[in-house]
N, C-alpha and C positions, 0 to 999 in steps of 0.2 A: 271306617269313616276317618279315623285319626290319621291313617296312612295317606289318604287323599289330601287332607289338609296340609300335611308336611310337604308333599310334592308341589302343591300350589305355592307354598312359601318359597320353596327352592326356585321355582320358575320365576316368581316375582323378583327374587334377589338377583337372578341371572339377567333378567331384563333391565333392572336398574344398573347393574354393572356394565352391560352392553351400551346403554344410553350414555353413561358417564364416559366410556371410552370413545364413543362417536363424537361427543361434545369436545373432548380434549383434542381429538384429531382435527376437527373442524377449526378450532382456534389456532392450532399449529399451522395448518394450511393457509389460513387467512393471514397469518403473520408473514409467511413466505411470499405470498402474492404482493403484500404491501412493500416488503423489502426489495423486491425485484420489479417494481412497477415500471413498465416500459414507456409509459406516457410521461414520466417525469422529465427526461431529457428534452422532450418536445416543449413541455410547459416552461422548462428552464430556458430554452432557446428563445421562446417568445418573450420571457421576462428580461433576457439579456441579449438584445439584438446586436449584430456585428457593427463595427465602426462605420462601414459603408452604408448600412441600413439607417443608422443614426444620422449620418450626414445627409442622406437623401431625404429623410423626414424633416430635417431642420431647415431646408432651403426650398424656395420656389424658383423654377427655372424658366427662362424665356429667351427671346431673340432681341438683340440690341437694335434700336432704331438708328438707322444710318441716313444722314441727310445728303452728304456728298462725298465723293472720293477724288483724289488727285494722284496721278501716276508720275513717278520720277524715274528717269533713266540716267544712271551714272555713266559719266564719260570715262570708261575704263574697259579693259579687255581681260577676261570675258566681261560682257555687259552685265550690270546688276540693276534690277528693277524693284522698286518699292512702291507701295500704295499708301498714301495718307488718307486715313478714314476719319471723318468727322460725323459725330452723332450725339445722342443724349440719352440719359437715363431718366426714368419717370420720377425717381425720388432719390434721397440721399443714401439709401441703404443698398441700392442695386450696384453691382459691379460686374466686370467681365469674368465669365466662367471659363471660356475656352475659345480659341481661334483655330479653325480647321480650313485648310486650303487644298483643293484638288484641281487637276487639270484634265479636261476632256478635249483632245485635239488642240484647237487654237483658242480654247476658252478656259480661263482660270475662274474657279468659283470659290469664294471665301465665305465662311459662315462664322459669325461672332455671336456666341450665346452668352446669356447673363444668369446671375443668381442673386437672390435676396433672402435674408432670414425670414422664416415664416412667423407671422404675427408681430413682426418688429414695428415699433413706432418710429417713423422716419419723417424727415423734413419733406413736406409735400411741395417740392420745387424741382423744376427740371435742372439736371446736372449735365453740362456738356462734357464730351470726352473727345480726345484725339489719339489715334493709334496708328503706328506704322506697321505695315504688313509686308514682309519680303516675299517675292515670288521666285520660284526656282526656274530660272530661264537658261541655265547652263546647258549647252548641247542643243538648243533650239535652232532651227533654220530661220533664215531671213523671212519676214512676212508680217502680216497684221494679226494681232492677238487681242481678244476681248477679255475684260475683267468684270466680274459681278461680285459685289459685297453686300450680302443681305438684300439682294434685289436691285441695288443701285449699280449702274453699269458705266463703263468707259472703255477705251481701247488704246493700244499703243502699237508702234511699228518698230520692228527690228530691221535695220537697214542692211545688215550683213549677218551671215551665219555666226551664231554665238559659240563657236567651237574652234579650236586651233586648226590651221590649214593642214590638210592631210588627206590621203586617199581613203575612200569608204568602201568596205567590203560587206556583202550581203549574202543571203542564202544561195544566190546564184553563183557564188564563188566557192561553194562547198567542194572539197577535194582538190582544190587548185594549189599550185605552188607559185608564190609571188616573190619579187625581189625588192628590198628596201635598203636604204642606207642606215648605218648606225646612228641613232638619235632621232630618226623619223618618227612622227606621230601619225597614227592612223585610227580609223573608226570602224568598229564592227557593229552591224545592225541586224538583228534577227527578230522575226515576228513572234509574239508571245501573247497568251491570254491567261493571266493569273487567276481569273475568276473560275477557271476550270480546275485549279489546283496544280496545273503544270507550269513549269518555268525552266529556263536554261541554267544548267550547272556548268560553269566554264573551268577548264583546266589548261595550264600552259607551262612552258619551260621557264627556268629562272632568268633567261635572257630577255624577257619582255615583261613590261610592268603596266598594270592598269592605273591610269591617272584619274579616271572618273567613270562612274557607272550610273545608269538611270533607266527609267521606263517612261515612255510617252504613250498615253492612251489615245486611241482614235476618237474622233468626234462621236459623241454619244447622242443618238436620236432620242426624242422624247419617249418616255415610258419604256425604254429599252435597258436591259441589264446585261451584264456579261460581255461587254464590248472588249475586244482585244486591242493590241497596240504593238509597240516596238521596244524591245530591250536593246540598249546601246551601251557600248564600252568605248572609251577613249584610251588608246593603248600606245605606249612608247617602246620602240625597239632599241634596247640599250646595251646589247652585246652582240658581237659578230658571230656568225655561224648559222646553222640550220635550226630555226625555232619553230615550234609547233603549238597551235591552238586547237583544242578539242572541246566539244560541248555536247551534252546530252539533254534532251528535252523530256522531263519526267516529273512526277509528283515527288516531293522531297521525302515523304515518309515511306516510299516504296523502294525495295531493292531493285537494282538493275537486272533486267532479264535478257538483254541483248537485242530486243525487238524495238527499242526506243528510237525515236528520230534523233539523228546525230549530225554534227557539223564538224568539219576538219579543215584547217588551213595551215599550210606549211609556208614559213617565211624565211627566205634566205637573206640574212642580214650581212651586208658587205661594208 
């Protein structure tokens, strides 16, 4: 009987030791989890938002109220066109946030957005404003053009092409050789649709110089996206000799494969 009692005591001591070891291991593992808590950066990010998030939270955004617009055409060449916008803010805290202007075919659309501090105590009185908005009309053909600023519309007329006199070359001239005099200015127009990610990459000899480059989007039907247009270059031939223009139509992030659409024009400058 005495032997059995001793064995029981040994078993109890062993169990106590095992329990102590398990407790120590549990505490150690708990400490490791706490030290490497992966949720901490997320909580920290929430407590410390970026400057952009702070700015967005601090302001209320809206659209400026426009009462009328007036279009001014400068007597110069190339012609310059500006729009005088008259409107008002609803209170003394509101201000212009941004002005964005786009053109679809013969229509210019300008959007004037506003911002005001959230929760600000402001003078509750209408505050008038006047803003001049420049329109990019360089390279436009003669014709009638419409302007819309926050829904208020007007129109103007270009009596002559707003580009220097010169010959125009298009995709129909691909592969041709033409003759120009030294100092001549000419225009190259190629169809393009940037909404697909494709655009023309132009290369040329040192003897010709690009004076102006732009893109004219076609008229956009209602509810339609991805409308194409025309990429144009106004170029000067400023060195005698055989000059070459080459262009490839591709997505800028892709390497050339040799299967892309291409345009080439050889210019003999005399």
